[in-house]
N, C-alpha and C positions, 0 to 999 in steps of 0.2 A: 160632594154629596150634601144636600140640604137636609134639615131635620125632617121635612115632609117626605123625603125619600127613604128614610130609615125604616127597617122592619119594625112593625108595631110590637112593643113589649120587649125589644132587645135594646139594652143600653149600649149605644155605639158612639163612635166619634169619627169625624171627618178624617182625622189624621190616621186612625187605625185602618180604615178602608183604603186610604191612599197608600199606606205602607204595603198592603197586600198587593195592590195594583203595581206598585213600583218593583216589588220583589219578583213578581211573575214576569214583568216586562224585561227585567234584566236577565231572566232565566236562571236565577239562583236556585240551587237545588235543596239544600239541607232543610229538612222538615222543621227543625227548631226555629229557623228564622221566620218561616211562614206562620207557624203556630204562635210565635211571639207577636207577630204583626196583628193577628186576628184576636188576640186574647181580650182586648178591650171590648170587641164586638159582643162577646158572649156574656159579659157582665160579671161584676163582683170580684173581690180579691181572691176568693177561693178558686173560682173558675180560672182566673188569671194564673195562679200558681200551679193549678193542675195541668193546664195546657202547656205552660212554659216547661214543665218537667215531664211531658208525656214520653220523652225518650229515655227518661231515667226510671229504672225499675223501682227505686225507693219512692220516687214521686208518684208513680202510677199506683202504688199500693197504699200510700198513706193519705192521699187527698181525694175527697169525693164531693162533688157539687151537690148541694141540697136540692131535693125535689126530683131527681131522676128516678126512673122505675127501679124498684127493688131487684127485679130479675136481671138487670144489666150490671155486670161486674164493674167495679171501680176502674180497673185498668182499661176495659173496653170503652167506658164512658169518656175517660180522659183522652184516649187515643182519638175518639171521634170529636172531641171538643163539644160533647153533648151538654146542653143546658136547657132547663125549662123556661118557658116564657109565660107571662100572664095570659090567661085565656082571653083571646079576642078573636072576633070573626075574621077568617081569612078573606082577603079581598076577592070578590067574585070576578070572573072573566069568561068570555065566550070566544073560543077559537076553534080551529080545525085540527084534528089529530092526524096521525100518519096515514090513516085510511081515507082522509078527506071528509070525515064525519064532523059536523059542527056540534060542539058540546060546551057546556058551561061547567065551571068547577062546582057550582051549587048542585048540579045534577048528580054529583058523586056522593052527596050526603048519605049517611047510613053506612059508609065504609071509611076506614082509615086511609088517608092519602099521604103518600110519601112523595114530596114535590121537590124537584131540582130545577136548575136553569142550565141548559146545555147548548153548545154550539155544534151543529151537525157536520161541520168541517174540522172540528177540534181533533188534534192529535196529542193533546197534553192530558189534562185531568179528566175530561169528559169520558173517554174510554175506560178509565179506571173506575169512575163512579158507575158506569154502565155495568161493568163486571160485578161490582158490589151489589147492584140492584138485582142482577140475575142470581147471584149467590143468595141474597136475602130471600128472594122468591122461593128458591128450593129449600132454604132453611125453614121457611114458614110451614112447609108441608100442608097439612089439611087446613091450617089457619089462613092460607093464602087467599081463600075466597073472600075474606073480609078486608083485604088490603088492595089498594090501587097504587100503582107506581106511575108517576107522571113527570114530565119535564116541559119547560117552556123554552122555545127557541130564543137564543140571544145573538144570533148572527143576522145583522141587518141587510146583508148582501145575498143571503141564501135563505129565503123565507117560504119557498114552495113546499107543497105537500110531498113532492118527490124528494126533496132534500132531507126532510125528517124521516121519510120512509126508508130511504137508502141507509141512513145512519142506523136506524133501528134494526134493520136486517143485518148489517155488517157487524154489529156489536152484540148480537144475540138477544137484544131487547124484545124482539118480536116473539120470542119464545115465552114471554110473560103474557098470559091471557089478558091481564088487566092493565097492560102498558098503554100509555097515551103520550105521544110527543106532540105537543101543541105548537101551532104556528099560525100566522095571520099576516095582516098588513103591517108595515113598519109602525104606523100610528097605533094600531092595536097592541103590538108587542111593547112599544115604549110605555104605554099606559100600565101594562102589567109590571114592567121593570120598576117603574116609579112606585107602584103600590107595594112591592115587596123589597124595596131598597136595593135593587140590583144595579150596579154600576157597569156600564159597557163602554169599552174603548175600541173603536173599529175604524182605523185610519183609511183602509182601502180593502178591496176584496181579496188581495193576496197577502195581507198582513195577518199576524196572529190576532185573534179577537181576545182582548183582555176583559174578563168579566168577573164579578163577584160569584163565588161558588158557595152555595149554602143549601142545606137540606132542611126543608120544613116538614114537620110531622103534624098533620092536620087531623083532628078527631072526627068521629062520625057525625057530630053536630055542627061541623064546619068551623070549629075554633082551632087556632094555632095552639099547639101544646109544647113542642120542643123544637130546637134547632140544633144542627150539627154542622161542622165545618170540614168538608172533604180535604184531603191532604195528598201530596205526591212528593216524591223525591226525584232527583234527576241524575242521570249518569254523566260520564265525562263528555258524551256527545249531546247532552241536554235533552235526552229522551226521558219522558216521565215514566215512573214506575213506582210500585210499592212492593216490598218484600212479601212473598206468598202468605206468611203468617199474618201480617197486618191486613192484607187484602181479605183474607178469610175472616179475620176478626171483625172487620167493618161489615161484611155481609151478615154475620151472626148478630152484631149489634143492632143493625137496622131492623132485622127480623124480630129481635127481642123487644125493641121499643114499639114497633108496630103491633106485635102480638099483645103487649101489655095494654095497649089502647083499644084493642078489639074485644077485650074480655068484659 
């Protein structure tokens, strides 16, 4: 990853992102190692220590990254690897959503946008993030009208509207009224990946798509405000999962961050 590919406002390093890619490629499961690999991406010594210790009750209770919303508990923020970023405009793009509707990111200004990058053929972390988005939507309750949930396709081999539509239905994302799973030509998608610092490794259509997984929280004025790093553990058969309590905490955390930005 070159410096021009890094997310604006996020202190990152080539070695940190490469570590994440290597961990996921080898199928290693423990959350600790994934968290440790991404720690540098989120910036700062405090953020590093908080994420490194997010499986430790003492670490979760004692460390808090400066600048996160007051409504978000420290343990939740650290579980999410939540970090504020300097306010800078989110790169605009124009793509098609799962309904075939052409939309621009800028057209969503006036609402908080929770943006991820997903593979419509993913069986690893993307279904987990999908459940977290659905949970967050329900946790928002009446505040959900001010929040848009969105993702950009990272699979270069499956870029059709039908691909993102099928994934949206299979994982319950279609139940979110404000959900948009964006896709487009490979040229268009690559431009968005570069703008948001997303690394994609896609050897062939049958191989696992290895990609950077990050959640951007974008304010109603179109500026990036926070980032979070999705997480997953793996069982003995290398199937991704999160314990129910952590899955629920992620949903609640996303909702709390989004709600704080909508007030």
